[in-house]
C-alpha positions in Angstrom: 77.2 -53.3 63.2 73.5 -54.2 63.5 71.3 -55.5 60.7 69.4 -52.2 60.9 72.5 -50.1 60.5 73.7 -52.3 57.5 70.3 -51.9 55.9 70.4 -48.1 56.3 73.9 -47.8 54.9 72.9 -50.0 51.9 69.9 -47.8 51.3 72.2 -44.8 51.3 74.3 -46.2 48.6 71.2 -46.9 46.5 70.0 -43.3 47.0 72.8 -41.9 44.9 72.4 -44.4 42.1 70.3 -42.0 39.9 73.3 -39.7 39.7 75.6 -42.4 38.3 74.4 -41.7 34.8 76.8 -39.6 32.8 75.9 -37.0 30.2 77.9 -37.1 27.0 77.3 -33.5 26.2 78.3 -32.4 29.8 81.5 -34.5 29.5 82.4 -32.9 26.1 81.7 -29.4 27.5 84.0 -30.2 30.4 86.8 -31.3 28.1 86.5 -28.1 26.2 86.3 -25.8 29.2 89.2 -27.6 30.8 91.8 -28.3 28.1 91.1 -25.0 26.3 92.0 -22.8 29.2 94.9 -25.0 30.1 96.5 -24.5 26.7 95.7 -20.8 26.7 97.2 -20.3 30.2 100.3 -22.3 29.4 100.8 -20.3 26.2 100.2 -17.1 28.1 102.8 -18.1 30.7 105.3 -18.6 27.8 104.6 -15.3 26.2 104.8 -13.5 29.5 108.5 -14.6 29.8 109.3 -11.5 27.7 107.5 -9.3 30.2 108.3 -10.6 33.7 109.0 -14.0 35.2 106.8 -13.0 38.1 103.9 -12.7 35.7 104.8 -16.2 34.3 104.7 -17.6 37.9 101.4 -15.9 38.5 99.9 -17.5 35.4 101.4 -20.8 36.3 99.0 -21.0 39.3 95.7 -21.0 37.4 97.4 -23.2 34.8 98.2 -25.7 37.6 94.5 -25.5 38.7 93.4 -26.6 35.2 95.9 -29.5 35.4 94.1 -30.5 38.5 90.8 -30.2 36.6 92.3 -32.3 33.8 93.3 -34.9 36.4 89.7 -35.1 37.6 88.6 -36.0 34.1 91.4 -38.6 34.0 90.1 -39.8 37.4 86.5 -40.2 36.2 87.8 -42.1 33.2 89.6 -44.6 35.4 86.2 -45.3 37.1 84.4 -45.6 33.8 82.1 -42.7 34.8 83.1 -39.9 32.3 81.8 -41.6 29.2 79.4 -44.5 28.8 81.7 -46.1 26.3 84.7 -47.9 27.8 86.9 -47.3 24.9 86.2 -43.6 25.0 87.2 -43.6 28.7 90.4 -45.5 28.0 91.4 -43.1 25.2 90.6 -39.8 27.0 92.0 -41.3 30.2 95.3 -42.1 28.5 95.5 -38.6 26.8 94.7 -36.7 30.1 97.2 -39.1 31.8 99.9 -37.8 29.5 99.0 -34.2 30.4 99.0 -34.9 34.1 102.0 -37.3 34.0 100.0 -40.3 35.3 99.9 -43.6 33.5 96.2 -44.4 33.0 96.1 -48.2 33.6 98.7 -48.2 36.4 96.7 -45.6 38.3 93.4 -47.2 37.5 94.6 -50.5 39.1 96.0 -49.0 42.3 93.1 -46.6 42.7 90.6 -49.4 42.5 92.4 -51.1 45.4 92.3 -47.8 47.3 88.5 -47.6 46.9 88.1 -51.3 48.0 90.3 -50.9 51.1 90.1 -47.2 52.1 90.2 -46.9 55.9 90.8 -50.6 56.4 93.7 -51.0 58.8 94.4 -54.5 57.6 94.7 -53.6 53.9 97.0 -50.5 53.8 99.9 -50.0 51.4 98.5 -49.7 47.9 97.1 -46.5 46.4 97.1 -44.6 49.8 99.3 -42.5 52.0 101.4 -44.4 54.5 99.8 -44.3 58.0 101.2 -46.0 61.1 99.2 -46.7 64.2 100.3 -45.8 67.6 101.2 -49.4 68.5 103.1 -49.9 65.3 105.1 -46.8 65.8 105.8 -47.7 69.4 107.1 -51.2 68.4 109.1 -49.9 65.4 112.9 -49.7 65.2 114.7 -46.3 65.5 115.4 -46.3 61.7 111.8 -47.1 60.8 110.5 -44.4 63.0 113.0 -41.9 61.5 112.0 -42.9 58.0 108.3 -42.5 58.8 108.9 -39.1 60.4 110.8 -38.0 57.3 108.0 -39.3 55.1 105.3 -37.5 57.0 107.2 -34.2 57.2 105.2 -31.6 55.2 108.3 -30.3 53.4 109.0 -33.9 52.2 105.4 -34.9 51.5 104.3 -31.8 49.7 107.7 -30.4 48.6 109.6 -33.5 47.4 106.4 -35.6 47.0 105.3 -34.1 43.7 108.7 -34.7 42.2 109.0 -38.2 43.6 105.5 -39.4 42.6 104.7 -37.6 39.4 108.1 -37.4 37.8 109.8 -40.6 39.0 107.4 -43.2 40.5 104.9 -43.0 37.7 107.5 -43.5 35.1 108.0 -47.1 36.1 105.7 -50.1 36.2 105.0 -51.8 39.5 106.1 -55.3 40.1 103.7 -57.9 38.7 101.9 -55.4 36.4 99.9 -57.0 33.6 100.9 -56.6 30.0 98.2 -54.0 29.2 99.2 -51.9 32.2 102.9 -52.1 31.3 102.2 -51.2 27.7 100.1 -48.2 28.8 102.9 -46.9 31.0 105.4 -47.2 28.1 102.9 -45.4 25.8 102.4 -42.6 28.4 106.2 -42.1 28.8 106.8 -42.0 25.1 103.9 -39.6 24.6 105.2 -37.3 27.3 108.7 -37.4 25.8 107.3 -36.6 22.4 105.1 -33.7 23.6 107.9 -32.2 25.7 110.4 -32.7 22.9 108.0 -30.9 20.5 107.6 -28.0 22.9 111.4 -27.8 23.5 112.0 -27.7 19.8 109.4 -25.0 19.4 110.3 -22.6 22.3 113.7 -23.9 23.6 114.5 -26.0 26.7 115.0 -23.0 29.0 111.6 -21.4 28.3 109.9 -24.8 28.5 111.4 -25.5 31.9 110.6 -22.0 33.2 106.9 -22.6 32.4 106.4 -26.3 32.9 108.3 -26.8 36.1 106.2 -24.4 38.2 103.0 -25.7 36.6 103.9 -29.3 37.3 105.1 -28.6 40.8 102.1 -26.6 41.9 99.6 -29.0 40.4 101.4 -32.0 42.0 101.5 -30.2 45.4 97.8 -29.5 45.2 97.0 -33.0 44.0 98.8 -34.6 47.0 97.2 -32.1 49.4 93.7 -32.9 48.2 94.2 -36.6 48.5 95.8 -36.2 52.0 93.2 -34.0 53.6 90.2 -35.9 52.2 91.2 -39.0 54.2 93.1 -37.6 57.1 91.0 -35.3 59.2 89.5 -35.0 62.7 86.9 -37.7 63.4 88.0 -39.8 60.5 87.2 -43.5 60.3 89.7 -46.5 60.4 88.7 -50.0 61.4 90.1 -53.5 61.3 88.9 -55.9 58.6 86.4 -57.6 60.9 84.7 -54.2 61.7 85.3 -52.4 58.4 82.4 -51.3 56.3 82.7 -50.0 52.7 79.8 -47.5 53.2 81.1 -46.3 56.6 84.6 -45.8 55.1 83.0 -43.7 52.3 80.8 -41.6 54.5 82.9 -41.2 57.6 86.4 -42.0 56.2 86.2 -39.4 53.4 85.6 -35.7 54.0 83.4 -33.1 52.4 86.0 -30.5 51.6 83.9 -27.3 51.3 85.7 -25.0 49.0 84.9 -21.6 47.6 82.8 -22.0 44.4 85.6 -21.1 42.0 88.0 -23.7 43.6 85.2 -26.3 43.7 84.8 -25.8 40.0 88.6 -25.9 39.3 88.9 -29.1 41.4 86.0 -30.8 39.6 83.8 -31.1 42.7 86.3 -33.6 44.2 85.7 -32.0 47.6 82.5 -34.1 47.7 84.8 -37.0 48.3 82.4 -38.8 50.6 79.9 -39.0 47.7 82.6 -40.2 45.3 83.8 -43.0 47.6 80.2 -44.1 48.2 79.6 -44.3 44.5 82.6 -44.0 42.2 80.4 -44.2 39.1 78.9 -40.8 39.8 80.7 -38.4 37.3 82.3 -35.4 38.9 79.7 -33.0 37.6 77.0 -34.9 39.4 78.7 -35.1 42.8 77.2 -31.9 44.2 73.7 -32.9 43.0 74.0 -36.3 44.7 75.2 -34.6 47.9 72.3 -32.0 47.9 69.7 -34.6 47.2 70.7 -37.0 50.0 70.3 -35.5 53.5 72.4 -38.2 55.3 75.4 -37.3 53.1 75.2 -33.7 54.2 76.1 -34.9 57.7 79.5 -36.0 56.5 82.5 -34.4 58.2 82.9 -31.0 56.6 86.3 -29.3 56.4 87.3 -25.9 55.0 90.6 -24.6 53.8 91.2 -23.2 57.3 90.2 -26.3 59.3 92.0 -28.6 56.8 95.3 -27.1 57.9 95.0 -29.0 61.2 95.7 -32.1 59.2 99.4 -31.0 59.0 99.7 -32.1 62.6 98.1 -35.5 62.1 100.8 -38.2 62.1 99.6 -41.4 63.7 96.3 -43.2 64.1 95.3 -43.9 67.7 93.2 -47.1 67.4 92.1 -46.9 71.1 90.7 -43.4 70.9 89.8 -43.4 67.2 91.7 -40.3 66.3 94.8 -38.9 64.7 97.6 -37.7 67.0 100.8 -35.7 66.5 104.4 -36.9 67.1 104.4 -34.6 70.1 101.5 -36.5 71.6 103.1 -39.8 70.7 106.3 -38.7 72.6 104.2 -38.3 75.7 102.7 -41.8 75.2 106.2 -43.3 74.8 107.5 -41.6 77.9 104.5 -42.7 80.0 105.3 -45.6 82.3 103.6 -48.8 81.1 102.1 -51.7 82.9 103.3 -55.2 82.1 100.1 -55.9 80.1 100.6 -52.7 78.0 104.2 -53.7 77.3 103.1 -57.1 75.9 100.4 -55.4 73.8 102.8 -52.9 72.3 105.1 -55.7 71.1 102.3 -57.4 69.2 101.4 -54.8 66.6 99.7 -55.5 63.3 102.4 -54.6 60.8 101.5 -52.7 57.5 100.7 -55.1 54.7 99.9 -58.1 57.0 
């Protein structure tokens, strides 16, 4: 990257700085217009059980949407961008973490690593979705390839994924977690158990499960989907450490997910993911303003609900051609006769985590 390009990218980051200031009143309003409807919709889903379970499932969908919106508040708190006061962010972050089944400090730690290493091929493995390169896959054993194919299967990733991540993985501390992080995970688990226990006592375990399970599953599915498509799209950006740029990773390695206005509101403007990665301190209610006020950001890769579905076929990163490929395309590559030089290159991949 030239000095001129570096200067231009640095200037771009500075251009969104004015939007990093949070508005306490706006944050409080967002808490009210998010948690209020979530409680009402959850309660409505429960009372609808006496009418029709189909109505319950119907109400579970918007309720799940407000769980996503609650998660965006949680997400802003982990970046210290929802409130100016750090303690307020920690308290609201922990509470919204209970509602979304995510331990605040554990996620804050892994997500900060994600921001610091997003699109860096030499620093994969923490806070991201597993991506293998073409060379890595070609050199992998049969069992590792099989495991990866199962992991990347949409039914597994978006069907079993919400259960594995939100209901199992986040209930445990990661190895080497600091005391504050461990204590926060314990507090989150105890609070979830207390909240769920209270609801089960009040309405019975069957009614509770009939409402909570679809809400939790749909919100988990949508959460994983949003994270997936905002980093895995056509013309995405991945580079080695020596060539990697934080600003380039933000602008070219994060998509602008252009959603209908109602979905944009429900998802807390997280579709402006390129702005968020450029400056995580911008609160969610300022992301669109920063995007509209900064012409270069408007040139970020734009995806829609329709075009984002293409990402379901993206399986491996082709370093040579700078694009994602499918397993079908990979099969053609593996079956293609190789020269002696190519064989040697394939057997010297950069393994994940090295």
